[in-house]
MARBA-3410 file (N, C-alpha, C, O; in Angstrom, 1 decimal):
237
22.5,36.3,-10.0,23.4,35.6,-9.1,22.6,34.8,-8.1,21.7,35.4,-7.4 ~ 22.9,33.6,-7.9,22.1,32.7,-7.0,22.5,33.1,-5.5,23.7,33.2,-5.2 ~ 21.5,33.1,-4.7,21.7,33.4,-3.2,22.4,32.1,-2.6,22.1,31.0,-3.0 ~ 23.3,32.4,-1.7,24.0,31.3,-1.0,23.1,30.7,0.1,22.5,31.4,0.8 ~ 23.2,29.3,0.1,22.5,28.6,1.2,23.6,28.0,2.1,24.5,27.3,1.7
23.5,28.3,3.4,24.4,27.7,4.4,23.7,26.5,5.0,22.7,26.6,5.6 ~ 24.4,25.4,4.9,23.9,24.1,5.5,24.7,24.0,6.9,25.9,23.9,6.9 ~ 23.9,24.1,8.0,24.5,24.0,9.3,24.3,22.5,9.8,23.2,22.0,9.8 ~ 25.4,21.9,10.1,25.4,20.5,10.6,25.9,20.4,12.0,27.1,20.5,12.2 ~ 25.0,20.3,13.0,25.4,20.1,14.4,26.0,18.7,14.5,25.4,17.7,14.0
27.1,18.5,15.2,27.7,17.2,15.3,28.1,16.9,16.8,28.7,17.8,17.4 ~ 27.6,15.8,17.3,28.0,15.3,18.6,28.1,13.8,18.6,27.1,13.1,18.7 ~ 29.3,13.3,18.6,29.6,11.8,18.7,28.7,11.0,17.8,28.1,10.0,18.3 ~ 28.6,11.4,16.6,27.7,10.7,15.6,28.5,9.9,14.6,29.3,10.5,13.9 ~ 28.2,8.6,14.5,29.0,7.7,13.6,28.6,7.9,12.2,29.2,7.4,11.3
27.4,8.6,11.9,26.9,8.8,10.6,27.4,10.1,9.9,26.9,10.4,8.8 ~ 28.2,10.8,10.6,28.6,12.2,10.1,29.1,12.2,8.7,28.9,13.1,7.9 ~ 29.9,11.1,8.4,30.5,11.1,7.0,29.4,11.0,5.9,29.6,11.6,4.9 ~ 28.4,10.3,6.2,27.3,10.2,5.2,26.6,11.5,5.1,26.2,11.9,4.0 ~ 26.4,12.2,6.2,25.7,13.5,6.1,26.6,14.5,5.3,26.1,15.2,4.4
27.9,14.5,5.6,28.8,15.4,4.9,28.8,15.1,3.4,28.9,16.0,2.5 ~ 28.9,13.8,3.0,28.9,13.4,1.6,27.7,13.9,0.9,27.8,14.4,-0.2 ~ 26.5,13.8,1.5,25.3,14.3,0.9,25.3,15.8,0.8,24.7,16.3,-0.2 ~ 26.0,16.5,1.7,26.0,18.0,1.6,26.9,18.4,0.5,26.6,19.4,-0.2 ~ 28.1,17.8,0.4,29.1,18.3,-0.6,28.6,17.9,-2.0,29.1,18.4,-3.0
27.7,16.9,-2.2,27.3,16.5,-3.5,26.0,17.3,-3.9,25.4,16.9,-5.0 ~ 25.6,18.3,-3.3,24.5,19.1,-3.7,24.7,19.7,-5.1,25.8,20.2,-5.4 ~ 23.7,19.6,-5.9,23.8,20.2,-7.3,23.6,21.7,-7.3,24.0,22.3,-8.3 ~ 23.1,22.3,-6.3,23.0,23.7,-6.2,24.4,24.3,-6.1,25.1,23.9,-5.2 ~ 24.8,25.3,-6.9,26.2,25.7,-7.0,26.6,26.6,-5.8,27.8,26.7,-5.6
25.7,27.3,-5.1,26.1,28.3,-4.1,25.7,27.7,-2.7,24.8,28.2,-2.1 ~ 26.6,26.8,-2.2,26.3,26.2,-0.9,27.6,26.4,0.0,28.7,26.2,-0.5 ~ 27.3,26.8,1.2,28.3,26.9,2.2,27.9,25.8,3.3,26.8,25.7,3.7 ~ 28.9,25.1,3.8,28.7,24.0,4.7,29.4,24.3,6.0,30.7,24.5,6.0 ~ 28.7,24.4,7.1,29.3,24.6,8.4,29.0,23.5,9.3,27.9,23.1,9.6
30.1,22.8,9.9,30.0,21.8,10.8,30.3,22.3,12.2,31.4,22.9,12.4 ~ 29.3,22.2,13.1,29.6,22.7,14.5,29.7,21.5,15.4,28.8,20.8,15.7 ~ 31.0,21.3,15.9,31.3,20.2,16.8,30.9,20.6,18.2,31.6,21.5,18.8 ~ 29.9,20.0,18.7,29.3,20.4,20.0,30.0,19.7,21.2,29.3,19.1,22.0 ~ 31.3,19.7,21.2,32.1,19.1,22.3,32.2,17.6,22.1,32.2,16.9,23.1
32.3,17.1,20.9,32.4,15.6,20.7,33.7,15.0,21.2,34.7,15.7,21.3 ~ 33.6,13.7,21.6,34.7,13.0,22.1,34.9,11.7,21.2,35.9,11.0,21.3 ~ 34.0,11.5,20.2,34.1,10.4,19.3,33.8,10.8,17.9,33.0,11.8,17.6 ~ 34.4,10.1,16.9,34.0,10.2,15.5,34.4,11.5,14.8,34.1,11.7,13.6 ~ 35.1,12.3,15.5,35.6,13.6,14.8,36.5,13.3,13.7,36.6,14.1,12.7
37.2,12.2,13.7,38.2,11.9,12.6,37.5,11.7,11.3,38.1,11.8,10.2 ~ 36.2,11.4,11.3,35.4,11.1,10.1,35.2,12.4,9.3,34.8,12.4,8.1 ~ 35.4,13.5,10.0,35.2,14.8,9.3,36.5,15.2,8.5,36.4,16.0,7.6 ~ 37.6,14.7,8.9,38.9,15.1,8.4,38.9,15.2,6.8,39.5,16.1,6.3 ~ 38.4,14.1,6.1,38.5,14.2,4.7,37.7,15.3,4.0,37.9,15.6,2.8
36.9,16.0,4.8,36.0,17.0,4.2,36.5,18.4,4.6,35.8,19.4,4.3 ~ 37.6,18.5,5.3,38.0,19.8,5.9,38.2,20.9,4.8,38.1,22.1,5.1 ~ 38.5,20.5,3.6,38.7,21.5,2.5,37.4,21.9,1.8,37.4,22.7,1.0 ~ 36.3,21.3,2.3,35.0,21.6,1.7,34.1,22.2,2.7,33.0,22.7,2.3 ~ 34.4,22.2,4.0,33.5,22.7,5.0,34.2,23.7,6.0,35.5,23.7,6.0
33.4,24.4,6.7,33.9,25.2,7.8,33.7,24.5,9.0,32.5,24.1,9.4 ~ 34.7,24.1,9.8,34.6,23.3,11.0,34.8,24.2,12.2,35.8,24.9,12.3 ~ 33.8,24.2,13.1,33.8,25.0,14.3,33.6,24.1,15.5,32.7,23.3,15.6 ~ 34.4,24.3,16.5,34.3,23.6,17.8,33.7,24.5,18.9,33.9,25.7,18.9 ~ 33.0,23.9,19.8,32.5,24.6,20.9,32.2,23.6,22.1,32.2,22.4,21.9
32.0,24.2,23.3,31.7,23.3,24.4,30.3,22.8,24.2,29.5,23.4,23.6 ~ 30.0,21.6,24.8,28.7,21.0,24.6,27.6,21.9,25.2,27.6,22.3,26.4 ~ 26.6,22.1,24.4,25.5,22.9,24.8,24.2,22.5,24.2,23.1,23.1,24.5 ~ 24.2,21.4,23.4,23.0,21.0,22.8,22.8,21.4,21.4,23.5,22.3,20.9 ~ 21.8,20.8,20.7,21.6,21.1,19.3,21.2,22.5,19.0,21.7,23.1,18.1
20.4,23.1,19.8,19.9,24.5,19.6,21.1,25.4,19.6,21.3,26.3,18.7 ~ 22.0,25.3,20.6,23.2,26.1,20.7,24.1,25.9,19.5,24.8,26.9,19.1 ~ 24.3,24.7,19.1,25.1,24.4,17.9,24.6,25.0,16.7,25.3,25.6,15.9 ~ 23.3,24.9,16.5,22.6,25.5,15.3,22.8,27.0,15.3,23.2,27.6,14.3 ~ 22.6,27.6,16.5,22.8,29.1,16.6,24.2,29.5,16.3,24.4,30.5,15.7
25.2,28.7,16.8,26.6,29.1,16.6,26.9,29.1,15.1,27.6,29.9,14.6 ~ 26.3,28.1,14.4,26.5,28.0,12.9,25.8,29.1,12.2,26.4,29.7,11.3 ~ 24.6,29.4,12.6,23.8,30.5,11.9,24.5,31.9,12.1,24.6,32.6,11.2 ~ 25.1,32.1,13.3,25.7,33.4,13.6,27.0,33.6,12.7,27.4,34.7,12.5 ~ 27.6,32.5,12.3,28.8,32.5,11.4,28.5,32.3,9.9,29.4,32.3,9.1
27.2,32.1,9.6,26.8,31.8,8.2,26.9,33.1,7.3,26.5,34.1,7.7 ~ 27.4,32.9,6.1,27.5,34.0,5.2,26.3,33.9,4.2,26.1,34.8,3.4 ~ 25.6,32.8,4.2,24.5,32.6,3.3,23.2,33.4,3.6,23.1,33.9,4.8 ~ 22.4,33.7,2.6,21.2,34.4,2.8,20.1,33.5,3.3,19.1,33.9,3.8 ~ 20.3,32.2,3.1,19.3,31.1,3.5,20.0,30.1,4.3,21.2,29.9,4.2
19.3,29.5,5.3,19.8,28.5,6.2,19.1,27.2,6.0,17.9,27.1,6.0 ~ 19.9,26.1,5.9,19.4,24.8,5.9,20.0,24.1,7.1,21.2,24.4,7.5 ~ 19.3,23.1,7.6,19.8,22.3,8.8,19.8,20.9,8.4,18.9,20.3,7.9 ~ 21.0,20.3,8.6,21.1,18.8,8.4,21.7,18.2,9.6,22.8,18.4,10.0 ~ 20.9,17.3,10.2,21.4,16.5,11.4,22.5,15.6,10.9,22.6,15.1,9.7
23.5,15.3,11.8,24.6,14.5,11.4,24.3,13.0,11.1,25.2,12.3,10.6 ~ 23.1,12.6,11.4,22.8,11.2,11.1,21.8,11.1,9.9,21.3,10.0,9.6 ~ 21.5,12.2,9.3,20.6,12.3,8.2,21.3,12.5,6.9,22.5,12.8,6.9 ~ 20.6,12.5,5.8,21.2,12.7,4.5,20.3,13.5,3.6,19.0,13.3,3.7 ~ 20.8,14.3,2.7,20.1,15.0,1.6,20.2,14.1,0.3,21.2,13.5,0.1
19.1,14.2,-0.5,19.3,13.7,-1.9,20.1,14.8,-2.6,20.0,16.0,-2.2 ~ 20.8,14.5,-3.7,21.7,15.5,-4.3,21.0,16.8,-4.8,21.6,17.9,-4.8 ~ 19.7,16.7,-5.2,19.0,17.8,-5.8,18.2,18.6,-4.7,17.4,19.5,-5.0 ~ 18.4,18.3,-3.4,17.6,18.9,-2.4,17.6,20.4,-2.4,16.5,21.0,-2.5 ~ 18.8,21.0,-2.3,18.8,22.4,-2.2,18.4,23.1,-3.5,17.7,24.1,-3.5
18.8,22.5,-4.6,18.5,23.1,-5.9,16.9,23.1,-6.1,16.4,24.2,-6.5 ~ 16.3,22.0,-5.9,14.8,22.0,-6.1,14.1,22.9,-5.1,13.1,23.5,-5.5 ~ 14.5,22.9,-3.9,13.8,23.7,-2.9,14.0,25.2,-3.1,13.1,25.9,-2.9 ~ 15.2,25.5,-3.4,15.5,27.0,-3.7,14.7,27.5,-4.9,14.3,28.6,-5.0 ~ 14.6,26.6,-6.0,13.9,27.0,-7.2,12.5,27.3,-6.8,11.9,28.3,-7.3
11.9,26.5,-6.0,10.5,26.7,-5.5,10.4,27.9,-4.6,9.4,28.7,-4.8 ~ 11.3,28.1,-3.7,11.2,29.3,-2.8,11.4,30.6,-3.6,10.6,31.5,-3.4 ~ 12.3,30.6,-4.5,12.6,31.9,-5.2,11.4,32.2,-6.2,11.0,33.4,-6.3 ~ 10.9,31.2,-6.8,9.8,31.4,-7.8,8.5,31.8,-7.1,7.6,32.5,-7.6 ~ 8.3,31.3,-5.8,7.1,31.6,-5.1,7.2,32.7,-4.1,6.2,33.1,-3.5
8.4,33.2,-3.9,8.6,34.3,-2.9,8.4,33.9,-1.5,7.9,34.7,-0.7 ~ 8.8,32.7,-1.1,8.5,32.2,0.2,9.7,32.5,1.2,10.8,32.6,0.7 ~ 9.4,32.5,2.5,10.4,32.8,3.5,10.9,31.4,4.1,12.1,31.3,4.4 ~ 10.0,30.5,4.2,10.4,29.2,4.8,9.7,28.1,4.0,8.6,28.2,3.6 ~ 10.5,27.0,3.7,9.8,25.8,3.1,10.3,24.6,3.8,11.4,24.5,4.4
9.4,23.6,3.8,9.8,22.3,4.3,9.3,21.3,3.3,8.4,21.6,2.4 ~ 9.8,20.0,3.4,9.5,19.0,2.3,9.1,17.7,2.9,9.1,17.5,4.1 ~ 8.7,16.8,2.0,8.5,15.4,2.4,9.9,14.8,2.7,10.9,15.4,2.3 ~ 9.9,13.6,3.2,11.1,12.9,3.5,10.8,11.4,3.6,9.7,11.0,3.7 ~ 11.9,10.6,3.5,11.7,9.2,3.7,12.5,8.8,4.9,13.5,9.4,5.2
12.1,7.7,5.5,12.8,7.2,6.8,13.7,6.1,6.4,13.3,5.1,5.7 ~ 14.9,6.1,6.9,15.9,5.1,6.7,16.4,4.5,8.1,16.2,5.2,9.1 ~ 17.0,3.3,8.1,17.5,2.8,9.3,19.0,2.9,9.4,19.6,3.6,8.6 ~ 19.6,2.1,10.3,21.0,2.2,10.5,21.8,1.8,9.3,23.0,2.2,9.1 ~ 21.2,0.9,8.5,21.9,0.4,7.3,21.5,1.0,6.0,21.7,0.5,4.9
20.9,2.2,6.1,20.4,3.0,5.0,19.3,2.3,4.2,19.0,2.7,3.0 ~ 18.6,1.4,4.8,17.4,0.8,4.2,16.2,1.7,4.4,16.0,2.2,5.5 ~ 15.5,1.9,3.3,14.3,2.8,3.4,13.2,2.0,4.1,12.7,0.9,3.6 ~ 12.7,2.5,5.3,11.6,1.8,6.0,10.3,2.4,5.8,9.2,1.8,5.9 ~ 10.3,3.8,5.5,9.0,4.5,5.2,9.4,5.3,4.0,10.0,6.4,4.1
8.9,5.0,2.8,9.3,5.7,1.5,8.7,7.1,1.5,9.3,8.0,0.9 ~ 7.5,7.3,2.0,6.9,8.6,1.9,6.4,9.1,3.3,5.6,8.5,3.9 ~ 6.9,10.3,3.7,6.6,10.9,5.0,6.5,12.4,4.8,7.2,12.9,4.0 ~ 5.7,13.0,5.7,5.6,14.5,5.6,4.1,14.9,5.6,3.3,14.2,5.0 ~ 3.8,16.0,6.3,2.5,16.4,6.4,2.3,17.8,5.7,2.9,18.8,6.1
1.5,17.8,4.6,1.4,19.0,3.8,0.5,20.0,4.5,-0.2,19.7,5.4 ~ 0.7,21.3,4.1,-0.2,22.4,4.6,-1.0,22.9,3.5,-0.5,23.2,2.4 ~ -2.3,23.1,3.7,-3.2,23.6,2.7,-3.1,25.1,2.7,-3.4,25.8,1.6 ~ -2.8,25.8,3.8,-2.7,27.2,3.9,-2.0,27.5,5.2,-1.6,26.6,6.0 ~ -1.7,28.8,5.5,-1.1,29.2,6.7,-2.0,28.9,7.9,-1.6,28.6,9.0
-3.3,29.1,7.7,-4.3,28.8,8.8,-4.2,27.3,9.1,-4.3,26.9,10.2 ~ -4.1,26.5,8.0,-4.0,25.0,8.2,-2.7,24.7,9.0,-2.8,23.8,9.9 ~ -1.6,25.3,8.7,-0.4,25.1,9.4,-0.5,25.5,10.9,-0.1,24.7,11.7 ~ -1.2,26.6,11.1,-1.4,27.0,12.5,-2.3,26.0,13.2,-2.0,25.7,14.4 ~ -3.3,25.4,12.6,-4.1,24.4,13.2,-3.3,23.1,13.5,-3.4,22.6,14.6
-2.4,22.7,12.6,-1.6,21.6,12.8,-0.6,21.8,14.0,-0.4,20.9,14.8 ~ -0.1,23.0,14.1,0.9,23.3,15.2,0.2,23.3,16.6,0.9,23.3,17.6 ~ -1.1,23.4,16.6,-1.8,23.4,17.9,-1.8,22.0,18.5,-1.9,21.9,19.8 ~ -1.5,21.0,17.7,-1.5,19.6,18.3,-0.4,18.7,17.9,-0.2,17.6,18.3 ~ 0.5,19.2,17.0,1.6,18.4,16.5,2.7,19.3,15.9,2.6,20.5,15.8
3.9,18.7,15.6,4.9,19.4,14.9,5.0,18.7,13.5,5.7,17.7,13.4 ~ 4.4,19.3,12.5,4.3,18.7,11.2,5.6,18.9,10.4,5.7,18.4,9.2 ~ 6.6,19.7,10.9,7.7,20.1,10.1,9.0,19.3,10.6,9.4,19.5,11.7 ~ 9.6,18.6,9.7,10.9,17.9,10.0,11.9,19.0,9.8,12.1,19.5,8.7 ~ 12.7,19.3,10.8,13.6,20.4,10.8,14.7,20.3,9.7,15.2,21.3,9.1
15.1,19.0,9.4,16.1,18.8,8.4,15.6,18.9,7.0,16.4,18.7,6.0 ~ 14.4,19.2,6.8,13.8,19.4,5.4,13.7,20.9,5.2,13.3,21.3,4.1 ~ 14.0,21.7,6.2,13.7,23.2,6.1,14.8,24.0,5.4,16.0,23.7,5.6 ~ 14.4,24.9,4.6,15.3,26.1,4.2,14.5,27.3,4.6,13.3,27.5,4.3 ~ 15.2,28.3,5.2,14.6,29.5,5.6,15.5,30.7,5.4,16.7,30.6,5.4
14.9,31.9,5.2,15.7,33.1,5.0,16.3,33.5,6.3,15.7,33.5,7.4 ~ 17.6,33.7,6.3,18.4,34.0,7.5,17.9,35.3,8.2,17.9,35.4,9.4 ~ 17.5,36.3,7.4,17.0,37.5,8.1,15.8,37.4,8.9,15.6,38.1,9.9 ~ 15.0,36.4,8.7,13.9,36.1,9.6,14.3,35.6,10.9,13.7,35.9,11.9 ~ 15.4,34.9,10.9,16.0,34.4,12.2,16.5,35.5,13.1,16.4,35.5,14.3
17.1,36.5,12.4,17.5,37.7,13.2,16.3,38.5,13.6,16.4,39.3,14.6 ~ 15.2,38.4,12.9,14.0,39.2,13.2,13.3,38.6,14.4,12.9,39.3,15.3 ~ 13.1,37.3,14.4,12.3,36.6,15.5,13.1,36.0,16.6,12.6,35.6,17.6 ~ 14.4,35.9,16.4,15.3,35.3,17.3,15.7,33.9,16.9,15.0,33.2,16.1 ~ 16.8,33.4,17.3,17.3,32.1,16.9,16.6,31.0,17.7,15.6,31.2,18.4
17.2,29.7,17.6,16.6,28.6,18.3,16.8,28.9,19.8,17.8,29.4,20.2 ~ 15.8,28.5,20.6,15.9,28.7,22.1,16.7,27.6,22.7,16.2,26.5,22.8 ~ 17.9,27.9,23.2,18.7,26.8,23.8,18.2,26.3,25.1,18.6,25.2,25.6 ~ 17.2,27.0,25.7,16.6,26.5,26.9,15.5,25.4,26.6,15.0,24.8,27.6 ~ 15.3,25.1,25.4,14.4,24.0,25.0,15.2,23.0,24.2,15.4,23.0,23.0
15.8,22.0,25.0,16.7,21.1,24.3,16.1,20.2,23.3,16.8,19.6,22.4 ~ 14.8,19.9,23.4,14.2,19.0,22.5,13.1,19.6,21.6,12.8,19.0,20.6 ~ 12.6,20.7,21.9,11.5,21.3,21.1,11.9,22.7,20.5,11.0,23.5,20.2 ~ 13.1,23.0,20.4,13.6,24.3,19.9,13.1,24.5,18.5,12.8,25.6,18.1 ~ 13.0,23.4,17.7,12.5,23.6,16.3,11.0,23.9,16.3,10.6,24.9,15.6
10.2,23.2,17.1,8.8,23.4,17.2,8.5,24.9,17.6,7.6,25.6,17.0 ~ 9.2,25.3,18.6,9.1,26.7,19.1,9.4,27.7,18.0,8.7,28.8,17.9 ~ 10.5,27.5,17.2,10.9,28.4,16.2,9.8,28.5,15.1,9.5,29.6,14.6 ~ 9.3,27.4,14.6,8.3,27.4,13.6,7.1,28.3,14.0,6.5,29.0,13.2 ~ 6.7,28.1,15.3,5.5,28.9,15.7,5.9,30.4,15.8,5.0,31.2,15.3
7.1,30.7,16.2,7.4,32.2,16.3,7.5,32.8,14.9,7.1,33.9,14.7 ~ 8.0,32.0,13.9,8.1,32.5,12.5,6.7,32.7,12.0,6.4,33.7,11.3 ~ 5.8,31.8,12.2,4.4,31.9,11.7,3.7,33.0,12.4,3.0,33.8,11.7 ~ 3.9,33.2,13.7,3.2,34.3,14.4,3.7,35.7,13.9,2.9,36.6,13.8 ~ 5.0,35.7,13.4,5.6,37.0,13.0,5.3,37.3,11.5,5.7,38.4,11.0
4.6,36.4,10.8,4.2,36.7,9.5,5.1,36.1,8.4,4.9,36.4,7.2 ~ 6.0,35.2,8.7,6.8,34.5,7.7,5.9,33.7,6.8,5.0,33.0,7.3 ~ 6.2,33.6,5.5,5.4,32.8,4.6,6.0,31.4,4.5,7.2,31.3,4.2 ~ 5.2,30.4,4.6,5.6,29.0,4.6,5.1,28.3,3.3,4.1,28.7,2.8 ~ 5.9,27.3,2.9,5.4,26.5,1.8,5.9,25.1,2.0,6.9,24.8,2.7
5.2,24.1,1.4,5.5,22.7,1.5,5.7,22.1,0.1,5.0,22.4,-0.8 ~ 6.8,21.3,0.0,7.1,20.6,-1.2,6.9,19.1,-0.9,7.6,18.6,0.0 ~ 6.1,18.4,-1.6,5.8,16.9,-1.3,7.0,16.0,-1.6,7.0,14.9,-1.2 ~ 8.0,16.5,-2.4,9.1,15.6,-2.8,9.9,15.1,-1.6,10.1,15.8,-0.6 ~ 10.3,13.9,-1.7,11.1,13.3,-0.6,12.6,13.6,-0.8,13.4,12.9,-1.4
13.0,14.8,-0.2,14.3,15.3,-0.5,15.3,15.1,0.6,16.5,15.4,0.5 ~ 14.9,14.5,1.7,15.7,14.2,2.9,15.5,12.8,3.3,14.4,12.3,3.3 ~ 16.6,12.2,3.7,16.5,10.8,4.2,16.8,10.9,5.7,17.9,11.1,6.2 ~ 15.7,10.7,6.5,15.7,10.9,7.9,15.9,9.5,8.6,15.2,8.6,8.5 ~ 17.0,9.5,9.3,17.5,8.2,9.9,16.9,8.0,11.3,17.0,8.8,12.2
16.2,6.9,11.5,15.6,6.5,12.8,16.5,5.3,13.3,16.6,4.3,12.6 ~ 17.1,5.5,14.5,18.0,4.5,15.0,17.9,4.5,16.6,17.4,5.5,17.1 ~ 18.5,3.5,17.2,18.3,3.4,18.6,19.0,4.5,19.4,18.7,4.7,20.6 ~ 20.1,5.1,18.9,20.9,6.1,19.6,20.4,7.5,19.4,21.0,8.4,20.0 ~ 19.4,7.7,18.5,19.0,9.1,18.3,18.3,9.7,19.5,17.7,9.0,20.3
18.4,11.0,19.6,17.9,11.7,20.8,16.4,11.5,21.0,15.9,11.4,22.1 ~ 15.7,11.5,19.9,14.2,11.4,19.9,13.8,10.1,20.6,12.8,10.0,21.3 ~ 14.6,9.0,20.4,14.3,7.7,21.1,14.8,7.7,22.5,14.1,7.3,23.4 ~ 16.0,8.2,22.7,16.6,8.1,24.1,16.0,9.0,25.1,16.0,8.7,26.3 ~ 15.5,10.2,24.6,15.0,11.2,25.6,13.4,11.3,25.5,12.9,12.4,25.8
12.7,10.3,25.0,11.3,10.4,24.8,10.6,10.9,26.1,9.6,11.7,26.0 ~ 11.0,10.4,27.2,10.3,10.8,28.5,10.4,12.3,28.8,9.5,12.8,29.4 ~ 11.5,12.9,28.4,11.7,14.3,28.6,11.1,15.2,27.5,10.6,16.3,27.8 ~ 11.0,14.6,26.3,10.5,15.4,25.2,9.0,15.7,25.4,8.6,16.8,25.1 ~ 8.2,14.7,25.8,6.8,14.9,25.8,6.3,16.0,26.7,5.5,16.9,26.3
6.8,16.1,28.0,6.4,17.3,28.8,6.9,18.6,28.3,6.2,19.6,28.4 ~ 8.1,18.7,27.7,8.5,19.9,27.1,7.7,20.3,26.0,7.3,21.5,25.8 ~ 7.3,19.4,25.1,6.4,19.6,24.0,5.1,20.2,24.4,4.6,21.1,23.9 ~ 4.5,19.6,25.5,3.2,20.0,26.0,3.3,21.5,26.5,2.4,22.3,26.4 ~ 4.4,21.8,27.2,4.6,23.1,27.7,4.7,24.2,26.6,4.0,25.2,26.7
5.4,23.9,25.6,5.6,24.8,24.4,4.2,25.0,23.8,3.8,26.1,23.4 ~ 3.5,23.9,23.5,2.2,23.9,22.9,1.2,24.7,23.6,0.5,25.5,23.1 ~ 1.2,24.5,25.0,0.3,25.3,25.8,0.6,26.8,25.8,-0.3,27.6,25.9 ~ 1.9,27.1,25.7,2.3,28.5,25.8,1.8,29.3,24.6,1.4,30.5,24.6 ~ 1.7,28.6,23.4,1.3,29.3,22.2,-0.2,28.9,21.7,-0.6,29.4,20.7
-0.8,28.1,22.5,-2.1,27.6,22.0,-3.1,28.7,21.6,-3.7,28.6,20.5 ~ -3.3,29.7,22.4,-4.3,30.8,22.1,-3.9,31.5,20.8,-4.8,31.9,20.0 ~ -2.6,31.8,20.7,-2.2,32.5,19.5,-2.4,31.7,18.2,-2.9,32.2,17.2 ~ -2.0,30.4,18.3,-2.2,29.5,17.2,-3.7,29.3,16.8,-4.1,29.3,15.6 ~ -4.5,29.2,17.8,-6.0,29.1,17.6,-6.5,30.4,16.9,-7.4,30.3,16.0
-6.0,31.5,17.3,-6.4,32.8,16.7,-6.0,32.8,15.2,-6.8,33.2,14.3 ~ -4.7,32.4,14.9,-4.2,32.4,13.5,-5.0,31.4,12.7,-5.3,31.7,11.5 ~ -5.4,30.3,13.3,-6.2,29.3,12.5,-7.5,29.8,12.2,-8.1,29.6,11.1 ~ -8.1,30.6,13.1,-9.4,31.2,12.8,-9.4,32.3,11.8,-10.4,32.6,11.2 ~ -8.3,33.0,11.6,-8.2,34.1,10.7,-8.3,33.6,9.3,-8.7,34.3,8.4
-7.9,32.3,9.0,-8.0,31.8,7.7,-7.0,32.4,6.7,-7.3,32.5,5.5 ~ -5.8,32.8,7.3,-4.8,33.4,6.4,-4.0,32.4,5.6,-3.2,32.8,4.9
END
């Protein structure tokens, strides 16, 4: 019996939500649960209506992406969690190919390559993603960057209950913080070079609009974990 993968889609006033949902319902992996968490939206909610018979729709007051992800994870029935931003898209075989790799390799967390698209779905960067040679290599990378695109990740849900969910006090670097905590706690990571996610870069995305706030928060998180990450890198695990 195939383990269920829950795709959590945080949604807040995003005009691309229909494309994200279409890519989720078209997954070739047969055991998929889709949870849309409406984080207090005031626009574009009507675009979700045609998918109500295929997804679990949950509303909440606005609290940011981390709180929306956590809300979905706490209600997920799947053994594995995937995250899809409402402005991004999966290729149809994304979950199937990634789960095949995870199950055959016995991994706890995997991330993949991705391609960058614009507002009109034009591919602007065909190949993106930073591979890891080992867990020590991933620790080294995390000391100076975030090599993992969150929307390419699938992870075992029980690890999230073990190390804690996304930190809602970190509005922009909650993903970076979680990857570090998972690595510190011994979760096994793997990288797939295939471009299985289409990551949309556009003028209204949070990464663009909040750049001035992101950088100092990122430096704070990085400095908090620097010594632990340097130790893991030296262990050569």
